[in-house]
VEXPATI-553788 format. One record per residue (C-alpha): residue in three letters; x, y, z. Coordinates in steps of 0.001 Angstrom, whole numbers. Layout:
% VEXPATI-553788
+-----+---------+---------+---------+
:  aa :      xx :      yy :      zz :
+-----+---------+---------+---------+
: ALA :       X :       Y :       Z :
...
+-----+---------+---------+---------+
***
This chain:
% VEXPATI-553788
+-----+---------+---------+---------+
:  aa :      xx :      yy :      zz :
+-----+---------+---------+---------+
: MET :  -47643 :  111091 :   12968 :
: ASN :  -45919 :  108270 :   14990 :
: ALA :  -44876 :  106530 :   12279 :
: ILE :  -43685 :  109411 :   10359 :
: SER :  -41474 :  110704 :   12944 :
: GLU :  -40305 :  107569 :   13890 :
: ALA :  -38938 :  107114 :    9959 :
: LEU :  -37613 :  110951 :    9732 :
: GLY :  -35456 :  109588 :   12766 :
: LYS :  -33998 :  106687 :   11223 :
: PHE :  -32926 :  108839 :    7931 :
: THR :  -31322 :  111317 :   10338 :
: ASP :  -29732 :  108426 :   12586 :
: PHE :  -25976 :  109386 :   11587 :
: SER :  -24493 :  107439 :   14226 :
: THR :  -25942 :  104173 :   12936 :
: MET :  -25071 :  105156 :    9559 :
: VAL :  -21194 :  105364 :   11317 :
: ASP :  -21216 :  102132 :   12780 :
: LEU :  -22638 :  100524 :    9585 :
: LEU :  -19636 :  101539 :    7789 :
: GLY :  -17305 :   99739 :    9765 :
: TYR :  -18730 :   96500 :    8609 :
: PRO :  -17106 :   94458 :    5974 :
: PHE :  -20082 :   93970 :    3945 :
: VAL :  -20965 :   97786 :    3527 :
: GLN :  -17172 :   98190 :    2640 :
: GLN :  -17528 :   95378 :     131 :
: ALA :  -20693 :   97032 :   -1304 :
: LEU :  -18806 :  100387 :   -1775 :
: LEU :  -16330 :   99252 :   -3385 :
: ALA :  -18338 :   97305 :   -5911 :
: ALA :  -20637 :  100173 :   -6339 :
: ALA :  -17640 :  102645 :   -7129 :
: ALA :  -16474 :  100103 :   -9819 :
: LEU :  -19919 :   99939 :  -11209 :
: GLY :  -20153 :  103898 :  -11124 :
: LEU :  -17139 :  104256 :  -12661 :
: VAL :  -18409 :  101953 :  -15936 :
: SER :  -21320 :  103444 :  -16056 :
: GLY :  -20113 :  106877 :  -16317 :
: CYS :  -17611 :  106187 :  -18806 :
: LEU :  -20928 :  104412 :  -21100 :
: ALA :  -23226 :  106967 :  -20341 :
: PRO :  -22658 :  109790 :  -22738 :
: LEU :  -22224 :  107655 :  -25249 :
: VAL :  -25593 :  105377 :  -24438 :
: VAL :  -27466 :  108841 :  -24571 :
: ALA :  -26058 :  109912 :  -27669 :
: ARG :  -27002 :  106620 :  -29441 :
: LYS :  -30141 :  106700 :  -27814 :
: MET :  -30317 :  103638 :  -26049 :
: SER :  -32068 :  104453 :  -22814 :
: PHE :  -34773 :  102026 :  -23744 :
: ALA :  -32146 :   99531 :  -24938 :
: VAL :  -30635 :   99576 :  -21546 :
: HIS :  -34313 :   98875 :  -19845 :
: GLY :  -34575 :   95874 :  -22272 :
: THR :  -30996 :   94404 :  -20895 :
: ALA :  -31478 :   94959 :  -17534 :
: GLU :  -34602 :   92910 :  -17828 :
: LEU :  -32653 :   89836 :  -19036 :
: ALA :  -30161 :   90438 :  -16590 :
: PHE :  -32996 :   90068 :  -14039 :
: THR :  -33856 :   86901 :  -15985 :
: GLY :  -30248 :   85400 :  -15532 :
: ALA :  -30340 :   86625 :  -12059 :
: ALA :  -33675 :   84488 :  -11282 :
: ALA :  -32534 :   81518 :  -13088 :
: ALA :  -29163 :   81847 :  -11098 :
: LEU :  -30913 :   82258 :   -7808 :
: LEU :  -33107 :   79189 :   -8639 :
: ILE :  -30248 :   76654 :   -9373 :
: GLY :  -28454 :   77560 :   -6338 :
: ALA :  -25362 :   79554 :   -8768 :
: SER :  -23666 :   83193 :   -8545 :
: VAL :  -26638 :   85863 :   -9127 :
: GLY :  -23542 :   87936 :  -10470 :
: VAL :  -22819 :   85287 :  -12888 :
: GLY :  -26733 :   84693 :  -13846 :
: ALA :  -27413 :   88450 :  -14376 :
: LEU :  -23974 :   88808 :  -16587 :
: ALA :  -25053 :   85928 :  -18714 :
: GLY :  -28595 :   87376 :  -19142 :
: ALA :  -27311 :   90661 :  -20172 :
: VAL :  -24839 :   89552 :  -22356 :
: VAL :  -27445 :   87661 :  -24425 :
: ALA :  -29861 :   90540 :  -24296 :
: ALA :  -27524 :   93327 :  -25983 :
: LEU :  -26173 :   90529 :  -28633 :
: LEU :  -29787 :   89942 :  -29576 :
: LEU :  -30413 :   93806 :  -29373 :
: GLY :  -26951 :   94507 :  -31131 :
: LEU :  -27694 :   91823 :  -33750 :
: LEU :  -31583 :   92270 :  -34122 :
: GLY :  -31920 :   95793 :  -33755 :
: GLN :  -29301 :   96886 :  -36759 :
: ARG :  -32099 :   99183 :  -38277 :
: GLY :  -33103 :  101966 :  -36646 :
: THR :  -36911 :  101825 :  -37695 :
: GLU :  -37228 :   98422 :  -35940 :
: ARG :  -34949 :   98953 :  -33341 :
: ASP :  -37839 :   99767 :  -30705 :
: SER :  -40199 :   97038 :  -31741 :
: VAL :  -37025 :   94322 :  -31292 :
: ILE :  -35991 :   95604 :  -27726 :
: GLY :  -40020 :   95764 :  -26635 :
: ALA :  -40182 :   92433 :  -27722 :
: ILE :  -37297 :   91352 :  -25640 :
: LEU :  -37739 :   93218 :  -22864 :
: SER :  -41756 :   91612 :  -22558 :
: PHE :  -39841 :   88110 :  -23154 :
: GLY :  -37341 :   88651 :  -20470 :
: LEU :  -39330 :   90190 :  -17729 :
: GLY :  -42007 :   87458 :  -18268 :
: VAL :  -39727 :   84377 :  -18027 :
: GLY :  -38010 :   86041 :  -14950 :
: VAL :  -41543 :   86355 :  -13031 :
: LEU :  -41910 :   82705 :  -14037 :
: LEU :  -38668 :   81923 :  -12590 :
: LEU :  -39476 :   83902 :   -9056 :
: TRP :  -42711 :   81887 :   -9107 :
: LEU :  -40709 :   78645 :   -9180 :
: ASN :  -38548 :   79979 :   -6501 :
: PRO :  -41129 :   80405 :   -3829 :
: GLU :  -38942 :   80522 :    -902 :
: ARG :  -35920 :   82786 :   -1061 :
: THR :  -38312 :   86121 :   -1018 :
: ALA :  -35655 :   88490 :      -1 :
: ASN :  -33174 :   87791 :   -2712 :
: LYS :  -36492 :   87551 :   -5151 :
: PHE :  -36948 :   91627 :   -4163 :
: SER :  -33351 :   92486 :   -4153 :
: LEU :  -33059 :   91966 :   -7642 :
: LEU :  -35211 :   94056 :   -8343 :
: VAL :  -34363 :   97199 :   -6377 :
: GLY :  -30678 :   96122 :   -4956 :
: GLN :  -29654 :   94934 :   -1779 :
: ILE :  -25952 :   95698 :    -570 :
: VAL :  -25827 :   92707 :    1746 :
: GLY :  -25542 :   90254 :    -865 :
: VAL :  -22433 :   91834 :   -2095 :
: ASP :  -19500 :   89531 :    -871 :
: SER :  -16141 :   89183 :   -1609 :
: ALA :  -16641 :   86741 :   -4672 :
: ASP :  -19117 :   89481 :   -5753 :
: VAL :  -16421 :   92126 :   -5635 :
: LEU :  -14084 :   90598 :   -7578 :
: LEU :  -16587 :   89787 :  -10484 :
: LEU :  -17486 :   93031 :  -10892 :
: THR :  -13980 :   94855 :  -10573 :
: GLY :  -12838 :   92002 :  -13211 :
: CYS :  -15652 :   92945 :  -15531 :
: ALA :  -15126 :   96705 :  -15032 :
: VAL :  -11596 :   96127 :  -15922 :
: VAL :  -12348 :   94191 :  -18842 :
: VAL :  -15193 :   96622 :  -20621 :
: LEU :  -12920 :   99736 :  -19523 :
: LEU :  -10147 :   98176 :  -21671 :
: VAL :  -12428 :   97240 :  -24649 :
: PHE :  -14403 :  100775 :  -24475 :
: ALA :  -10901 :  102670 :  -24633 :
: CYS :   -9817 :  100759 :  -27528 :
: VAL :  -12876 :  101309 :  -29421 :
: TYR :  -13923 :  104958 :  -28219 :
: ARG :  -12307 :  106918 :  -31516 :
: PRO :  -14682 :  105066 :  -33942 :
: LEU :  -17354 :  104643 :  -31550 :
: LEU :  -17459 :  108586 :  -30945 :
: PHE :  -17522 :  108894 :  -34357 :
: ALA :  -20310 :  107147 :  -35294 :
: SER :  -22124 :  107812 :  -32186 :
: VAL :  -21855 :  111688 :  -33530 :
: ASP :  -22335 :  111474 :  -37742 :
: PRO :  -23285 :  107828 :  -38517 :
: ASP :  -23661 :  108832 :  -42170 :
: VAL :  -19954 :  110290 :  -42234 :
: ALA :  -18343 :  107180 :  -40168 :
: ALA :  -19895 :  104696 :  -42484 :
: ALA :  -18829 :  106562 :  -45458 :
: ARG :  -14766 :  106773 :  -43447 :
: GLY :  -15127 :  102672 :  -43508 :
: VAL :  -16059 :  102840 :  -39533 :
: PRO :  -17455 :   99388 :  -39206 :
: ALA :  -20390 :  100187 :  -37533 :
: ARG :  -21905 :   96598 :  -37514 :
: VAL :  -19655 :   95123 :  -35643 :
: LEU :  -19269 :   98342 :  -32819 :
: THR :  -22988 :   98151 :  -32457 :
: PRO :  -23005 :   95253 :  -31019 :
: LEU :  -19946 :   95094 :  -29238 :
: PHE :  -21201 :   98439 :  -27795 :
: ALA :  -24505 :   96598 :  -26877 :
: VAL :  -22175 :   93882 :  -25378 :
: LEU :  -20604 :   96330 :  -22990 :
: VAL :  -23386 :   98035 :  -22090 :
: GLY :  -24865 :   95004 :  -21116 :
: VAL :  -21961 :   93707 :  -18652 :
: ALA :  -21870 :   97168 :  -17161 :
: THR :  -26050 :   96621 :  -16295 :
: ALA :  -25551 :   93292 :  -15001 :
: LEU :  -23133 :   94871 :  -12772 :
: GLY :  -26009 :   97114 :  -11205 :
: VAL :  -27819 :   94180 :  -10552 :
: HIS :  -26584 :   93675 :   -6862 :
: THR :  -26311 :   97122 :   -5968 :
: VAL :  -29418 :   99264 :   -7638 :
: GLY :  -31506 :   96469 :   -8582 :
: ALA :  -32927 :   95495 :  -12343 :
: LEU :  -35742 :   98037 :  -12348 :
: LEU :  -33578 :  101205 :  -11474 :
: VAL :  -30678 :  100354 :  -13238 :
: LEU :  -31339 :  103644 :  -15788 :
: ALA :  -30326 :  105988 :  -13127 :
: LEU :  -26823 :  105093 :  -13487 :
: MET :  -26921 :  103879 :  -16950 :
: VAL :  -28393 :  106810 :  -18023 :
: THR :  -28958 :  109772 :  -16233 :
: PRO :  -25538 :  110761 :  -15353 :
: GLY :  -25079 :  110930 :  -19286 :
: ALA :  -28263 :  112773 :  -19669 :
: ALA :  -27281 :  115245 :  -17552 :
: ALA :  -23727 :  115687 :  -18473 :
: ALA :  -24863 :  116553 :  -21488 :
: ARG :  -26626 :  119122 :  -19885 :
: VAL :  -23770 :  121195 :  -19669 :
: THR :  -21167 :  120394 :  -21611 :
: ALA :  -20884 :  119464 :  -25240 :
: SER :  -17021 :  118171 :  -24881 :
: PRO :  -17180 :  113955 :  -25200 :
: LEU :  -14334 :  114320 :  -22751 :
: GLY :  -16154 :  116847 :  -20543 :
: ALA :  -19222 :  114820 :  -20233 :
: THR :  -17346 :  111247 :  -19669 :
: VAL :  -15894 :  113074 :  -16799 :
: LEU :  -18941 :  114996 :  -15234 :
: ALA :  -21165 :  111304 :  -15872 :
: VAL :  -18479 :  109384 :  -13806 :
: VAL :  -18669 :  112011 :  -10939 :
: PHE :  -22246 :  112066 :  -11442 :
: ALA :  -22383 :  108325 :  -11349 :
: GLU :  -19933 :  108142 :   -8380 :
: VAL :  -22152 :  110543 :   -6297 :
: ALA :  -25561 :  108472 :   -6632 :
: VAL :  -24363 :  105046 :   -6251 :
: LEU :  -21881 :  105882 :   -3455 :
: GLY :  -24124 :  108359 :   -1470 :
: GLY :  -27153 :  106163 :   -2122 :
: ILE :  -25343 :  103451 :    -122 :
: VAL :  -24648 :  105603 :    2620 :
: LEU :  -27837 :  107271 :    3212 :
: SER :  -29652 :  104003 :    2872 :
: LEU :  -27821 :  102612 :    5518 :
: ALA :  -29735 :  103699 :    8681 :
: PRO :  -33010 :  103455 :    7747 :
: GLY :  -32494 :  100009 :    6035 :
: ALA :  -34002 :  101362 :    3046 :
: PRO :  -33504 :   99866 :    -643 :
: VAL :  -30696 :  101128 :   -2031 :
: SER :  -32095 :  102473 :   -5544 :
: ALA :  -34187 :  104514 :   -4136 :
: PHE :  -31614 :  106985 :   -2726 :
: VAL :  -29858 :  106445 :   -6296 :
: THR :  -32497 :  107043 :   -8206 :
: ILE :  -33200 :  110406 :   -6291 :
: ILE :  -29623 :  111401 :   -6135 :
: SER :  -29511 :  110956 :   -9720 :
: PHE :  -32693 :  112967 :  -10847 :
: VAL :  -31312 :  115953 :   -8491 :
: ILE :  -27983 :  116100 :  -10174 :
: TYR :  -30143 :  115864 :  -13530 :
: LEU :  -32641 :  118756 :  -12451 :
: ALA :  -29651 :  120734 :  -11307 :
: CYS :  -27827 :  120358 :  -14564 :
: ARG :  -31131 :  121405 :  -16729 :
: VAL :  -31206 :  124619 :  -14667 :
: ILE :  -27055 :  125303 :  -15043 :
: GLY :  -27484 :  124185 :  -19132 :
: LYS :  -30462 :  126457 :  -19806 :
: HIS :  -28915 :  129325 :  -17678 :
: ARG :  -25776 :  129095 :  -19823 :
: LEU :  -27556 :  129151 :  -22817 :
: THR :  -29415 :  132332 :  -21668 :
: ARG :  -26292 :  133772 :  -21714 :
: MET :  -24742 :  132864 :  -24656 :
: THR :  -27698 :  133614 :  -26569 :
: ARG :  -28330 :  136833 :  -25339 :
: THR :  -27345 :  140184 :  -27536 :
: PRO :  -25545 :  142893 :  -25944 :
: ALA :  -27316 :  145914 :  -25214 :
: THR :  -26660 :  148604 :  -27935 :
: PRO :  -25673 :  151671 :  -26297 :
+-----+---------+---------+---------+
***
């Protein structure tokens, strides 16, 4: 009982939380998280619409592999994660063009990436804290160089996404009609996979490779429950992602717990609330007026 009460006391230690918010590494982590929330929120609705949740998980495993390789050779973890995620995205986009074989391709790439990543971690037995942070996230490792990398990648992803948004949305909602109208789906599919890969790599530092789905999928799934408007879903997904990632960091400060635990909890609570709201709205819309 004493251990439980002590743990609860850490979660409610608001003075420590406020003090930690004044530290530069926390502020840098919040800036990086804000960029991550913006990018993941913009992409999440289309990730859900294109049924790419499993692909995001596979991409995250290769981002983890790239980060583990960078950690082994002493390079930047962010650059390693980015390289691994882009390679995974290209493989998924090129090998998984056919819907019938997409799941098997993702499964093969996912298991390969996870196996190689575990091997790379085993080859580097010293940095245990850094190894753990690759899986579940750690804000202490975010420095000013990482913030610049994250911000630059976020700007590039958003600019490219804005340029291809309309044809990409068309191909996601009605792929057959889009193909008949000449929309280059064979180009858009790997391109969007690369954008998702870059965004997934951005989440390795803060959320970790295992639980990046909480930002790349859950906000989009939640937004789809309360609105059918593509623009409305994007705005809501951005808000949900920002609340989850920034709120997760703030709540994790006092107890010193992994950020990903709070990010996933907040994301799931938002998703459940949106399901309830969506079900209530659907009931009201389908309810026939009573005859006098």
